[in-house]
C-alpha positions in Angstrom: 0.0 -0.1 0.0 1.6 3.5 -1.1 2.3 5.9 1.6 -0.2 8.5 2.1 0.9 12.1 2.4 -0.3 14.9 4.1 1.9 18.2 4.4 1.6 21.5 5.7 2.8 24.7 4.7 2.6 28.2 6.4 1.7 30.9 3.9 2.5 34.4 4.8 0.9 35.9 1.9 -2.5 37.2 1.5 -5.4 34.3 0.9 -9.0 35.3 0.6 -12.0 33.3 0.6 -15.1 34.4 -1.1 -18.8 33.2 -1.4 -20.5 34.5 -4.6 -17.9 37.5 -4.3 -18.6 38.1 -0.7 -15.3 37.9 1.5 -15.8 35.5 4.4 -12.2 35.0 5.4 -8.8 36.8 4.6 -5.5 36.4 6.1 -1.9 36.5 5.9 -1.2 33.6 8.3 -2.9 30.5 6.6 -2.0 27.0 6.6 -2.3 25.1 3.5 -2.8 21.4 3.6 -1.8 19.3 0.5 -3.2 15.8 1.0 -2.8 12.9 -1.5 -6.1 12.6 -3.5 -7.4 16.1 -2.5 -7.0 19.6 -3.6 -4.9 22.0 -1.2 -7.1 23.5 1.4 -6.4 26.5 3.3 -6.9 26.6 7.2 -7.7 30.1 8.6 -7.4 31.3 12.3 -11.1 31.6 13.7 -10.1 35.5 14.1 -9.9 35.9 10.2 -13.0 34.4 9.4 -16.5 35.9 9.8 -17.5 33.6 12.1 -21.1 35.1 12.4 -21.6 33.6 8.9 -21.2 30.2 10.3 -23.4 27.9 12.2 -22.3 24.5 13.8 -24.0 21.4 12.5 -24.1 17.9 14.0 -22.0 16.5 11.3 -18.5 14.9 12.1 -16.1 12.9 10.2 -12.9 11.3 11.1 -9.7 11.5 9.1 -7.1 8.9 9.9 -4.4 11.3 9.6 -5.9 14.5 11.2 -8.5 13.5 13.7 -12.2 14.2 14.3 -13.5 17.1 12.1 -16.7 19.1 13.2 -18.6 21.0 10.5 -20.6 24.4 10.1 -22.9 25.5 7.5 -22.2 28.9 5.9 -24.6 31.5 5.2 -23.8 34.1 2.6 -26.1 36.3 0.2 -29.2 34.7 1.7 -28.1 31.1 0.7 -26.8 28.5 3.2 -24.2 25.9 2.3 -24.6 22.9 4.6 -21.5 21.5 6.1 -19.2 23.8 3.9 -16.6 24.5 6.7 -14.8 22.3 8.9 -12.3 22.4 12.0 -10.3 20.0 13.9 -10.8 21.1 17.6 -8.3 18.4 18.8 -6.3 17.1 15.9 -3.6 14.2 16.1 -0.4 15.5 17.3 1.3 15.6 13.9 -1.3 18.2 12.9 -1.6 20.2 16.1 -1.1 23.5 14.3 -4.4 22.9 12.6 -6.4 23.3 16.1 -9.4 25.2 15.8 -8.6 26.5 12.4 -11.3 26.3 9.9 -11.2 25.4 6.2 -13.9 25.9 3.3 -15.1 23.1 0.8 -13.8 25.4 -2.3 -14.6 23.8 -5.3 -16.7 21.1 -4.0 -19.6 23.6 -3.1 -20.7 26.3 -5.8 -19.8 29.7 -5.0 -16.8 29.2 -2.8 -13.5 30.2 -4.1 -10.0 31.3 -2.6 -7.4 33.3 -4.2 -4.0 34.8 -3.5 -4.4 38.4 -4.4 -1.0 40.0 -5.5 
């Protein structure tokens, strides 16, 4: 069985997440997670996210590499995107820096996109 790779990289450049053009997260301290078989995901500190746009759901999933994920629905422009955002509140030790950061399902859900403005 091939080795599964999950790598983290701190970005110190602007990264912004938009939903249908509305900025919901923006930061210069973001962790990019590159995991085999998945597009890169950007993890933002909660202080850099419009948390008032998020509402906790009952959904959880378990990643064998990162731990238990909890989900939020995201509301923007009068639309709610269920389980569009997730967080690892108590990740496994090798991914401890992701603790309480949030990531967005860009590309998987319509309207969510991230960019690195120059």
